[in-house]
Biopython code that builds the backbone (N, CA, C, O; Angstrom):
import numpy as np
from Bio.PDB.StructureBuilder import StructureBuilder

atoms = [
    (1, "UNK", "N", (-2.443, -4.038, -6.161)),
    (1, "UNK", "CA", (-1.223, -4.805, -6.077)),
    (1, "UNK", "C", (-0.868, -5.436, -7.423)),
    (1, "UNK", "O", (0.295, -5.749, -7.675)),
    (2, "UNK", "N", (-1.833, -5.616, -8.257)),
    (2, "UNK", "CA", (-1.561, -6.177, -9.581)),
    (2, "UNK", "C", (-0.631, -5.255, -10.370)),
    (2, "UNK", "O", (0.192, -5.722, -11.157)),
    (3, "UNK", "N", (-0.766, -3.946, -10.157)),
    (3, "UNK", "CA", (0.088, -2.985, -10.861)),
    (3, "UNK", "C", (1.549, -3.203, -10.494)),
    (3, "UNK", "O", (2.423, -3.154, -11.360)),
    (4, "UNK", "N", (1.818, -3.444, -9.217)),
    (4, "UNK", "CA", (3.199, -3.692, -8.790)),
    (4, "UNK", "C", (3.736, -4.944, -9.480)),
    (4, "UNK", "O", (4.874, -4.962, -9.948)),
    (5, "UNK", "N", (2.910, -5.991, -9.540)),
    (5, "UNK", "CA", (3.350, -7.221, -10.202)),
    (5, "UNK", "C", (3.670, -6.959, -11.673)),
    (5, "UNK", "O", (4.679, -7.440, -12.188)),
    (6, "UNK", "N", (2.814, -6.200, -12.341)),
    (6, "UNK", "CA", (3.050, -5.882, -13.751)),
    (6, "UNK", "C", (4.341, -5.091, -13.934)),
    (6, "UNK", "O", (5.110, -5.353, -14.859)),
    (7, "UNK", "N", (4.576, -4.126, -13.051)),
    (7, "UNK", "CA", (5.798, -3.333, -13.149)),
    (7, "UNK", "C", (7.032, -4.189, -12.851)),
    (7, "UNK", "O", (8.065, -4.042, -13.502)),
    (8, "UNK", "N", (6.920, -5.070, -11.878)),
    (8, "UNK", "CA", (8.047, -5.969, -11.568)),
    (8, "UNK", "C", (8.346, -6.875, -12.750)),
    (8, "UNK", "O", (9.507, -7.090, -13.098)),
    (9, "UNK", "N", (7.301, -7.405, -13.363)),
    (9, "UNK", "CA", (7.509, -8.256, -14.536)),
    (9, "UNK", "C", (8.206, -7.491, -15.649)),
    (9, "UNK", "O", (9.049, -8.038, -16.359)),
    (10, "UNK", "N", (7.852, -6.238, -15.795)),
    (10, "UNK", "CA", (8.491, -5.410, -16.815)),
    (10, "UNK", "C", (9.977, -5.233, -16.529)),
    (10, "UNK", "O", (10.790, -5.171, -17.451)),
    (11, "UNK", "N", (10.322, -5.154, -15.265)),
    (11, "UNK", "CA", (11.726, -4.937, -14.888)),
    (11, "UNK", "C", (12.642, -6.075, -15.339)),
    (11, "UNK", "O", (13.828, -5.854, -15.579)),
    (12, "UNK", "N", (12.109, -7.268, -15.453)),
    (12, "UNK", "CA", (12.957, -8.409, -15.803)),
    (12, "UNK", "C", (12.907, -8.759, -17.292)),
    (12, "UNK", "O", (13.563, -9.706, -17.726)),
    (13, "UNK", "N", (12.156, -8.026, -18.054)),
    (13, "UNK", "CA", (12.063, -8.327, -19.480)),
    (13, "UNK", "C", (13.159, -7.623, -20.268)),
    (13, "UNK", "O", (13.769, -6.659, -19.805)),
    (14, "UNK", "N", (13.383, -8.124, -21.442)),
    (14, "UNK", "CA", (14.387, -7.529, -22.338)),
    (14, "UNK", "C", (13.985, -6.109, -22.734)),
    (14, "UNK", "O", (14.837, -5.233, -22.886)),
    (15, "UNK", "N", (12.681, -5.890, -22.899)),
    (15, "UNK", "CA", (12.233, -4.565, -23.331)),
    (15, "UNK", "C", (12.571, -3.490, -22.292)),
    (15, "UNK", "O", (12.828, -2.340, -22.648)),
    (16, "UNK", "N", (12.572, -3.868, -20.996)),
    (16, "UNK", "CA", (12.933, -2.910, -19.955)),
    (16, "UNK", "C", (14.363, -2.417, -20.153)),
    (16, "UNK", "O", (14.643, -1.227, -20.010)),
    (17, "UNK", "N", (15.246, -3.322, -20.476)),
    (17, "UNK", "CA", (16.660, -2.960, -20.654)),
    (17, "UNK", "C", (16.851, -1.986, -21.808)),
    (17, "UNK", "O", (17.832, -1.243, -21.853)),
    (18, "UNK", "N", (15.916, -1.998, -22.726)),
    (18, "UNK", "CA", (16.039, -1.125, -23.896)),
    (18, "UNK", "C", (15.378, 0.245, -23.670)),
    (18, "UNK", "O", (15.509, 1.142, -24.502)),
    (19, "UNK", "N", (14.691, 0.396, -22.576)),
    (19, "UNK", "CA", (14.046, 1.681, -22.293)),
    (19, "UNK", "C", (15.083, 2.740, -21.953)),
    (19, "UNK", "O", (16.160, 2.419, -21.450)),
    (20, "UNK", "N", (14.763, 4.002, -22.225)),
    (20, "UNK", "CA", (15.663, 5.077, -21.778)),
    (20, "UNK", "C", (15.687, 5.156, -20.251)),
    (20, "UNK", "O", (14.742, 4.733, -19.584)),
    (21, "UNK", "N", (16.759, 5.693, -19.716)),
    (21, "UNK", "CA", (16.916, 5.779, -18.262)),
    (21, "UNK", "C", (15.762, 6.508, -17.592)),
    (21, "UNK", "O", (15.343, 6.134, -16.497)),
    (22, "UNK", "N", (15.247, 7.542, -18.237)),
    (22, "UNK", "CA", (14.140, 8.296, -17.650)),
    (22, "UNK", "C", (12.918, 7.396, -17.456)),
    (22, "UNK", "O", (12.252, 7.478, -16.424)),
    (23, "UNK", "N", (12.622, 6.553, -18.419)),
    (23, "UNK", "CA", (11.481, 5.643, -18.307)),
    (23, "UNK", "C", (11.708, 4.632, -17.189)),
    (23, "UNK", "O", (10.783, 4.310, -16.442)),
    (24, "UNK", "N", (12.930, 4.135, -17.073)),
    (24, "UNK", "CA", (13.259, 3.194, -15.997)),
    (24, "UNK", "C", (13.056, 3.856, -14.642)),
    (24, "UNK", "O", (12.511, 3.254, -13.717)),
    (25, "UNK", "N", (13.498, 5.093, -14.541)),
    (25, "UNK", "CA", (13.356, 5.844, -13.300)),
    (25, "UNK", "C", (11.882, 6.038, -12.950)),
    (25, "UNK", "O", (11.494, 5.909, -11.789)),
    (26, "UNK", "N", (11.074, 6.343, -13.944)),
    (26, "UNK", "CA", (9.641, 6.535, -13.715)),
    (26, "UNK", "C", (8.994, 5.233, -13.219)),
    (26, "UNK", "O", (8.161, 5.256, -12.312)),
    (27, "UNK", "N", (9.377, 4.116, -13.812)),
    (27, "UNK", "CA", (8.826, 2.822, -13.391)),
    (27, "UNK", "C", (9.198, 2.531, -11.941)),
    (27, "UNK", "O", (8.346, 2.137, -11.145)),
    (28, "UNK", "N", (10.465, 2.725, -11.599)),
    (28, "UNK", "CA", (10.906, 2.465, -10.225)),
    (28, "UNK", "C", (10.219, 3.388, -9.226)),
    (28, "UNK", "O", (9.825, 2.955, -8.144)),
    (29, "UNK", "N", (10.077, 4.651, -9.587)),
    (29, "UNK", "CA", (9.392, 5.592, -8.697)),
    (29, "UNK", "C", (7.910, 5.243, -8.564)),
    (29, "UNK", "O", (7.316, 5.444, -7.505)),
    (30, "UNK", "N", (7.316, 4.725, -9.630)),
    (30, "UNK", "CA", (5.909, 4.314, -9.574)),
    (30, "UNK", "C", (5.725, 3.163, -8.591)),
    (30, "UNK", "O", (4.768, 3.148, -7.817)),
    (31, "UNK", "N", (6.641, 2.204, -8.623)),
    (31, "UNK", "CA", (6.570, 1.076, -7.685)),
    (31, "UNK", "C", (6.672, 1.594, -6.249)),
    (31, "UNK", "O", (5.906, 1.180, -5.379)),
    (32, "UNK", "N", (7.616, 2.497, -6.010)),
    (32, "UNK", "CA", (7.784, 3.049, -4.662)),
    (32, "UNK", "C", (6.530, 3.801, -4.216)),
    (32, "UNK", "O", (6.108, 3.681, -3.066)),
    (33, "UNK", "N", (5.941, 4.570, -5.116)),
    (33, "UNK", "CA", (4.740, 5.343, -4.770)),
    (33, "UNK", "C", (3.571, 4.424, -4.453)),
    (33, "UNK", "O", (2.823, 4.665, -3.505)),
    (34, "UNK", "N", (3.415, 3.376, -5.242)),
    (34, "UNK", "CA", (2.315, 2.438, -4.995)),
    (34, "UNK", "C", (2.499, 1.754, -3.646)),
    (34, "UNK", "O", (1.544, 1.605, -2.884)),
    (35, "UNK", "N", (3.723, 1.341, -3.358)),
    (35, "UNK", "CA", (3.995, 0.701, -2.062)),
    (35, "UNK", "C", (3.716, 1.673, -0.914)),
    (35, "UNK", "O", (3.119, 1.297, 0.095)),
    (36, "UNK", "N", (4.149, 2.920, -1.074)),
    (36, "UNK", "CA", (3.934, 3.922, -0.026)),
    (36, "UNK", "C", (2.446, 4.141, 0.210)),
    (36, "UNK", "O", (1.991, 4.193, 1.352)),
    (37, "UNK", "N", (1.691, 4.271, -0.883)),
    (37, "UNK", "CA", (0.253, 4.480, -0.749)),
    (37, "UNK", "C", (-0.424, 3.290, -0.097)),
    (37, "UNK", "O", (-1.319, 3.460, 0.731)),
    (38, "UNK", "N", (-0.007, 2.091, -0.460)),
    (38, "UNK", "CA", (-0.578, 0.891, 0.152)),
    (38, "UNK", "C", (-0.258, 0.863, 1.643)),
    (38, "UNK", "O", (-1.101, 0.493, 2.461)),
    (39, "UNK", "N", (0.954, 1.254, 1.985)),
    (39, "UNK", "CA", (1.359, 1.294, 3.389)),
    (39, "UNK", "C", (0.533, 2.309, 4.163)),
    (39, "UNK", "O", (0.101, 2.039, 5.284)),
    (40, "UNK", "N", (0.311, 3.478, 3.568)),
    (40, "UNK", "CA", (-0.489, 4.519, 4.219)),
    (40, "UNK", "C", (-1.933, 4.052, 4.414)),
    (40, "UNK", "O", (-2.519, 4.251, 5.478)),
    (41, "UNK", "N", (-2.495, 3.434, 3.386)),
    (41, "UNK", "CA", (-3.869, 2.946, 3.491)),
    (41, "UNK", "C", (-3.984, 1.877, 4.568)),
    (41, "UNK", "O", (-4.965, 1.849, 5.311)),
    (42, "UNK", "N", (-2.990, 0.997, 4.659)),
    (42, "UNK", "CA", (-2.995, -0.036, 5.686)),
    (42, "UNK", "C", (-2.928, 0.598, 7.074)),
    (42, "UNK", "O", (-3.625, 0.164, 7.991)),
    (43, "UNK", "N", (-2.095, 1.620, 7.228)),
    (43, "UNK", "CA", (-1.979, 2.316, 8.515)),
    (43, "UNK", "C", (-3.295, 2.969, 8.908)),
    (43, "UNK", "O", (-3.705, 2.895, 10.067)),
    (44, "UNK", "N", (-3.951, 3.601, 7.961)),
    (44, "UNK", "CA", (-5.246, 4.232, 8.225)),
    (44, "UNK", "C", (-6.270, 3.172, 8.632)),
    (44, "UNK", "O", (-7.054, 3.382, 9.557)),
    (45, "UNK", "N", (-6.257, 2.040, 7.939)),
    (45, "UNK", "CA", (-7.192, 0.966, 8.270)),
    (45, "UNK", "C", (-6.946, 0.448, 9.685)),
    (45, "UNK", "O", (-7.899, 0.158, 10.409)),
    (46, "UNK", "N", (-5.684, 0.328, 10.085)),
    (46, "UNK", "CA", (-5.371, -0.122, 11.436)),
    (46, "UNK", "C", (-5.847, 0.880, 12.486)),
    (46, "UNK", "O", (-6.365, 0.490, 13.532)),
    (47, "UNK", "N", (-5.671, 2.163, 12.205)),
    (47, "UNK", "CA", (-6.130, 3.191, 13.134)),
    (47, "UNK", "C", (-7.647, 3.140, 13.276)),
    (47, "UNK", "O", (-8.178, 3.249, 14.382)),
    (48, "UNK", "N", (-8.339, 2.974, 12.156)),
    (48, "UNK", "CA", (-9.800, 2.891, 12.205)),
    (48, "UNK", "C", (-10.251, 1.648, 12.965)),
    (48, "UNK", "O", (-11.200, 1.707, 13.746)),
    (49, "UNK", "N", (-9.572, 0.524, 12.739)),
    (49, "UNK", "CA", (-9.900, -0.703, 13.452)),
    (49, "UNK", "C", (-9.699, -0.524, 14.946)),
    (49, "UNK", "O", (-10.518, -0.980, 15.744)),
    (50, "UNK", "N", (-8.614, 0.138, 15.329)),
    (50, "UNK", "CA", (-8.346, 0.394, 16.741)),
    (50, "UNK", "C", (-9.468, 1.226, 17.360)),
    (50, "UNK", "O", (-9.921, 0.935, 18.467)),
    (51, "UNK", "N", (-9.916, 2.259, 16.649)),
    (51, "UNK", "CA", (-11.004, 3.104, 17.149)),
    (51, "UNK", "C", (-12.301, 2.310, 17.303)),
    (51, "UNK", "O", (-13.036, 2.484, 18.275)),
    (52, "UNK", "N", (-12.568, 1.446, 16.340)),
    (52, "UNK", "CA", (-13.784, 0.622, 16.408)),
    (52, "UNK", "C", (-13.720, -0.312, 17.613)),
    (52, "UNK", "O", (-14.692, -0.450, 18.356)),
    (53, "UNK", "N", (-12.569, -0.948, 17.796)),
    (53, "UNK", "CA", (-12.420, -1.870, 18.929)),
    (53, "UNK", "C", (-12.519, -1.123, 20.264)),
    (53, "UNK", "O", (-13.116, -1.625, 21.216)),
    (54, "UNK", "N", (-11.936, 0.069, 20.330)),
    (54, "UNK", "CA", (-12.049, 0.871, 21.547)),
    (54, "UNK", "C", (-13.503, 1.253, 21.801)),
    (54, "UNK", "O", (-13.958, 1.234, 22.944)),
    (55, "UNK", "N", (-14.227, 1.595, 20.752)),
    (55, "UNK", "CA", (-15.637, 1.953, 20.886)),
    (55, "UNK", "C", (-16.454, 0.765, 21.393)),
    (55, "UNK", "O", (-17.309, 0.913, 22.266)),
    (56, "UNK", "N", (-16.179, -0.409, 20.835)),
    (56, "UNK", "CA", (-16.880, -1.620, 21.284)),
    (56, "UNK", "C", (-16.558, -1.892, 22.740)),
    (56, "UNK", "O", (-17.448, -2.211, 23.529)),
    (57, "UNK", "N", (-15.299, -1.769, 23.096)),
    (57, "UNK", "CA", (-14.879, -2.006, 24.470)),
    (57, "UNK", "C", (-15.552, -1.020, 25.421)),
    (57, "UNK", "O", (-16.032, -1.407, 26.486)),
    (58, "UNK", "N", (-15.587, 0.250, 25.035)),
    (58, "UNK", "CA", (-16.240, 1.265, 25.871)),
    (58, "UNK", "C", (-17.727, 0.981, 26.021)),
    (58, "UNK", "O", (-18.290, 1.174, 27.099)),
    (59, "UNK", "N", (-18.368, 0.526, 24.948)),
    (59, "UNK", "CA", (-19.791, 0.201, 25.006)),
    (59, "UNK", "C", (-20.045, -0.959, 25.957)),
    (59, "UNK", "O", (-21.031, -0.965, 26.694)),
    (60, "UNK", "N", (-19.151, -1.937, 25.936)),
    (60, "UNK", "CA", (-19.306, -3.093, 26.827)),
    (60, "UNK", "C", (-19.116, -2.687, 28.282)),
    (60, "UNK", "O", (-19.819, -3.179, 29.165)),
    (61, "UNK", "N", (-18.169, -1.791, 28.531)),
    (61, "UNK", "CA", (-17.931, -1.314, 29.893)),
    (61, "UNK", "C", (-19.149, -0.546, 30.389)),
    (61, "UNK", "O", (-19.585, -0.736, 31.525)),
    (62, "UNK", "N", (-19.700, 0.322, 29.541)),
    (62, "UNK", "CA", (-20.879, 1.093, 29.926)),
    (62, "UNK", "C", (-22.086, 0.181, 30.147)),
    (62, "UNK", "O", (-22.894, 0.426, 31.043)),
    (63, "UNK", "N", (-22.207, -0.855, 29.346)),
    (63, "UNK", "CA", (-23.338, -1.785, 29.479)),
    (63, "UNK", "C", (-23.265, -2.540, 30.800)),
    (63, "UNK", "O", (-24.303, -2.858, 31.380)),
    (64, "UNK", "N", (-22.073, -2.833, 31.284)),
    (64, "UNK", "CA", (-21.902, -3.551, 32.551)),
    (64, "UNK", "C", (-22.231, -2.667, 33.739)),
    (64, "UNK", "O", (-22.649, -3.156, 34.788)),
    (65, "UNK", "N", (-22.043, -1.357, 33.574)),
    (65, "UNK", "CA", (-22.300, -0.409, 34.673)),
    (65, "UNK", "C", (-23.743, -0.164, 34.744)),
    (65, "UNK", "O", (-24.199, 0.601, 35.593)),
]
sb = StructureBuilder()
sb.init_structure("model")
sb.init_model(0)
sb.init_chain("A")
sb.init_seg("    ")
for serial, (resi, resn, name, xyz) in enumerate(atoms, 1):
    if name == "N":
        sb.init_residue(resn, " ", resi, " ")
    sb.init_atom(name, np.array(xyz, "f"), 0.0, 1.0, " ", f" {name:<3s}", serial, name[0])
structure = sb.get_structure()
């Protein structure tokens, strides 16, 4: 997430305004890619957590039987 902060800070600096359009486009696409990857990783983590909780729940049900 620090990378996103660094890229955002770059967007508001004077040096960003002086960059060629291609460089600006690359920076913006990099921010989008990082956000997308973070979102995907979070989704995977949630799926894994759900599986773990289901496994624990199933173990508790079996233990009661």
